[in-house]
N, C-alpha and C positions, 0 to 999 in steps of 0.2 A: 774349601773345607768349612764345615759349620763351626760355630764358637763352641769351646769347651763348656760343658754344663756342670756347674757345681751343685751337688745334691746332698741332702741330709740323709745319712744312713742310720736309721733308728736302732737296728739290731747290733751294729758295731758300736754305737754309742752306748747302748745298754749293757753290752758285754764289757766295755771299758769301765763303765761306772761300777758294774758289779764286782769286777776284779779289784778296783781301787777300794771300794767299800769293804770287801773281804779282807784286803791286806791291812787296812787302817783299823777296822773295828773288831774283827774277830779275835786277833791276838790279845787286844785289851780286854775283851769280854772273857776270854778263857782265863787270863791271868787274874782278873778281878773275881770270877766265880771260884776259882781255886782258893783265893785267900778268904773269901766269905764263908766257905764251908769249914774253915778252922775254928776252933773254940777261942774265945777272947783271951783266956790266960795263955794259950800257946802263942798267940800273936805278940804278946807282951814280952816273951822270952826270946833270947837269941836262937836262931836256927842252929841245931846241932850240925857239926861238920859230917860230910859223907863218910860212911864206913870205909876204912882203909882196905885196900886190896891190891894184889899185884897187877901191874900194868903189863902191856904187851912186851915192852922193851926188857922187862926183868927176866923174861923167858930166854933171853939171849945173853948169858953171862959174859962172854967175850966183849960184847959192846956195852952192856950195862956197867960192868966193873971199871971201864976206862972213863966213864963220866965222873966229873967232880960233883961236890955236894950241890952247888947251885943249879947245875944242869939237871941233876936228878930231881930236885925240887920243881924245876920248870916242867919237866916231863910229867911228874905226878899231878901238878896243878892243871896242865892241859887236859889230862884225862879226868881229873876230878870235876872240872866244869865243862862237861860235854856240850851242853846247850850253847854256852858262849863260844866254844871251839867251832861248832858248826856254823853259828851265826857270823863269826869273823871270816871263816873260809868261804862260805857262800856269798857273803856281802862283797868281799874283795874280788872274788871270782866274777860276780856279776858286773861290778864296775870295770874291771880289766877287760872282760869279754866285750862290753859295749865300746870302751876306748880303743881296744885293738881293732875291732871291726870297723869303726868309724874312720880311723886313721888309715887302715889298710884300703878301704874303699876309696877314700880320697886319693891315695897314691895310685890305685888301680886305674882310676878314671882320669887322673890329671895329666898324664903324658901320652894318652893314646892318640890324640890329634897330632902332636909333634912327631911321634913315631911313625904314624901312618903316612903323613905327607912330607916328611923330611928324611926319614931313614929308609922307608920301604917304597913309596910311590914318588917318582921323580918327574913324572909328566904332569902337565896342567890340564890338558884337553885330550879327548879322543874324538877325532873328526871322522864320522862315518859317511861313506859315499852312497849315492843312489845306485841301484843295481843296473840301470840302463844308461849309464853315462857315455858320452862320445869323447873323442880325443880332444876336442876343443875345451870341453868342460873339465876334463882331467887336467889339461894344461893350466886352466885357470886356478885349480886347487894348488897345483905345483908352484905357480907363481906366487900365490899368497903365502905358501909355506916357506918361500925364500925371502919373505919380507923382513924388514929390520926389527919387527917386534918378536919374531920367532928365533929362538936360540937353536933349536934342533928338532928333527922329526924323523920318524921311521915308520915304514908300512907294516901293518899287521893284519891278521884276520880277527874281526870283532863280531861276536854274536851274543844275543840275549837268550839264554837257556832258562828252563824253569823246572821246578821240582815241588811237588806237594809234600810239605814236611813242616817241622817247627812245633812250637807249643800249641798253637791253634790248629795244626795240620792244614795250613792254607798254602796258597801258591807262593813260592819263593822265587825271586829273580836272581839269576846267576850270570855273571859276566864271563864270557869265554875270550881269552886272548891267545892267539896262536901266531908263531913266527917261524920264518925260515932262516933267520939270522940271530942265533942265540947270543952271539957276542955283543951285538949292539943292543939287544933286548935287555941286557943286564944294566945298561946305562939308564934305562927308564923304570925298571922295576928291580928291587933287591928281593930275591927269593931266599929265605933263610929259615932255619930252625929257630923257634923262639928261645929255647933254653940254651942251646949250644952255639947258636949263630952259625951253624955249619951250612954252607950254600946248598940249595936244592937245585939239582941239575935237571934240565929238560931232557927226557929220554924218549926213544922211539916207541916203547911199548907201555907207556902210561903217562899220566898227567900229574902235575903238582897242583894241589888244591889248597884253599885257605883253611886256617885252623878252625874258624867258627863253622865253616861248612862241614869239616870232618866231624866236629862235635855233634852238630845237628843230625847228621845222617849216621852217626855212630860207626864210622869206618876208620881204618888205620892203613898204613902202608902195606900193599899187597892185596887189599880187598878191592872189590868192584862195586859200583853203584850205577843206577840209571837216571837219566835226565831226559827232558823233552826238548827237542830243538824248536826253532821258530815256526816250523810247519806242523808241530805236534808229534813228530815221530820220536820213538823212544830210542835212545843211544845208551850204550853200555861203556863205561870208562873205568880203567884200572887205576888205583891210586899208587903213583910212584914216589910221592913226596908230599909233605904237609908244610906249608909256609906260614910264617908269622903274618897275620893280616888282622886288623882290628875292625875295619868297617867294610861291610859289603861281602858277598859271596863271590869267589873268583875260582876260575879253572884256567891253568896255564899249560900249554902243550907246544911241541914243535910241529913242523909241517908234516913229517912222517906219521906221527901219532894222530894228527888231525885226519889225514887221509884214511887211516886204519879205522878210526871210530866212525866217521861220517860216510865213508865209502865214496868220497868225492875228491876230485883233484884240488889241491890247495891253491888258493889265490887270495891276494890281499884285497880288503874292502874298506880299510880305515887307516888312520894315522895317529900315532901317539905323539903329541906335540908338547915340547918344552918351551916356555916363554922366557924372555929376558927379565920381565917384571912379573913376579909371582903373586902379586897382590890380588885380592878377591875382585876389586873393581876392574883391574885390567883383564882378568880372566873373563869377566862378564862381557867386557867390550870386545875382546877377540872372539869370544864365542858368538856374539851377535854379528860380528864381521863375517865369520865363516858361514853362518846360517843364511846369509844373503846370497851365497853362491848357489847357482842352479844344481850343481852336481852334489851338493851336501845334503844327506838325508837327516842327519842330526848331530849334535854336539853334546858330549858328556863332559861336564864341568866338575871339578873337585869342590866348588864352592858350596854345592848342596849338602855334600857329605860333611864338610867342615861346619856349616851352620847347624846341622843335625847334632853333631858331636858337641858343639858349644852349648846348645840348648840342654842336652842330657847332663853334661858336666855341671853346668850352672844350677840345674834343679837339684841334682843329687848332692852337690856340695852344700847347699843350704840345709838340707836334711841331715847330713853328716855333721855339720857344725852344731846343730841342735843336740844330736846324739852325743857328741864328744863333750859338750857343756854339761849335759845331764850325767854322763858317766863320771866326770870329775867331781861334780857336786855329790853324787852318790858315794864315792869313795871317801870324801872328806866327812860327810854326815855319818856314815856307818862307822868309820874309824873313831870319830869324836864321840859318838854316843856309847859305843862298846868300851871305849877307854875310861869315860866318866863313870859308867856303870861298874866297871871292874874296880876302880879306885874306891867308889863310894861304898860298895858292898863289902870290900875287904880292908876298909880303913883301920879296923881294930887289929887285924893281922899285921898290916904295914907298921902301925904304931908299936906293936909288940916288938917287931924285929929292930925297929929304930931304938927303942928302949934298951934292947940287948947290945947295942953298939954298932949297928950298921950305919954306914954313911948314907947321905941323901942319894948320891949317885948309885950306890949299891942297892938301896931300897927301890929306887926307880927301875933299875934293870931287873930286880927280883920279880917285879910284876910285868914290866914292859917287854922282857925277853920273850914271854909267851906270845904277846901281840905280834912281835916281829916275825917269830917263827910261823905262826898261823897265817900272817899276811903273805909270807913267801909261798906257802902251800897254796893260798888263794890265788896268787899271781900265776903260778905254774898251771893251775886248773883253768884260770881265765884265758891263758894263751890258747889252750885247746879248744875251748868253747868259742873264743873270739875268731880262731881260724875257721871253725865250722860255719859261724854266722857270716863271716866275710865271704866264704865260698857260696853260701846260699844266696846272698845278695847279688854277687856278680853273676850268678847263674840265672836267677829268676827276674831280676829288674831290667836288664837291657833287652831291646828288641832283638828279633831273630838275626838281623843282619849286622849287629854290633857285638863285639867281644871286649870285655874289660880284661886288663892284665891280671892274671890270677896270682902273680907273684906278690909276696908281702914284703913291704919295705922295712928297713932297719928302724925307721921312725916309729912304725906301728908296733914294733917289738920293744923299743927302748923307752918310748914316752910313757906307756902305762906303768912300768916299773919306777920311772923317775917321779911321776905324780904320786904314787903310793909312798915312795921313799920320803919325798918332801912332806907329805901329810903326816907320816910317822915321826919325822924329825921335829916338826912344829909341835905335835901333840906330846911328844916326848919331853920337850922343854916345858910345856904346860904342866904336865904331871910332876916334873922335877920341882917346879915352883910351888905346886900344891903341897907336895910332901915336905918341902923345905919350911913351909910356914904353918904346917898342921900342928895343932895342940894335941900332943900325944896323950896327956893325961885325960883331957876331956873326951878324946875319941875312945879311950879304954873304958871310961865311965858312961858312955853314951847309952848303954843298955839299962843301966841302973836309973 
């Protein structure tokens, strides 16, 4: 394979620069131009408060009348400062979305290797025979299978099928495994539904296919699809079940189903082999040992798939770590800036209620209750967008033969809320200290 070429993408770079420039410069320009259009004397005077009007909650008297005074003030202030409301909700939503997606993708890719090769696939090698072997050569294979390095083996029908499909509409390789001994077959492969873990049974009138293959072909239980066999002939297969499988495209069937689909008598041509030592190095040694036998056409090892998964997981983990770090910084910066802005713009209002006898803790919650409520709304919205972003990444990023676990872990749901809660707690303490030491009289005279 040729080396990967790292190229400079001018259009992507220009688009990123333009978006960054617009985000940083345009808001400042709009704010400055608005102020510069004002008359000097109006800028020297305090801004008059917004005209009072009924808010949405007041149109629901049973709910509004049950709120106490401070809660009514909080509700009014939220709708009074609409720009700050949307900034808080959207800012927290963006941070929680990135954090949820990053942690969820890490969870989705982190366990697929262990699940595939520990919970689902229990064999280490598939040893395929030559089509024209004699009895002596088959006996040589049988002797090797009884060696001390082999724990168990079972004879199966192994074929490589193909189908033109996928994102690029290219040729997909599909592994067919058929058996006439379903009882022993379960010792080498666990066929189960991913969500319910209900076993998928091999039946005579249909095949069990891997979940990624079902998604790629857009088929479900009861549907039919076509594949090409090794000779290029088209075969029609009915879906009797969909099994959890993360790496590779698989079709599993019993001997009766095989004979119905291919119109040929069932016969074995390969062995699923379980080794006593499951290490990659031993699999490669034993695979090379089998390849030396004259009757062996080829050996399929799990090491290739394991290495592919390890590469994908390692690369995506680095990207997700950057995404998570950026999301945490985004949450802290947004909440810190908005809190400081809120306090500085309303310092006269806060000083007034302190003069009227409010304690520092009450004054802090008077203004900070709004931030907490808006952050909660942002967290809920962030979970929705984060789930969509997670679904998009696990669908678009992996190659056609790899499926990431679509389930979202509890860590991905709990960590964003904890990060925002910690940031709010720290900033709440900072606001409390600011209000505790504020000079109320100076703040009230600041306009003069």
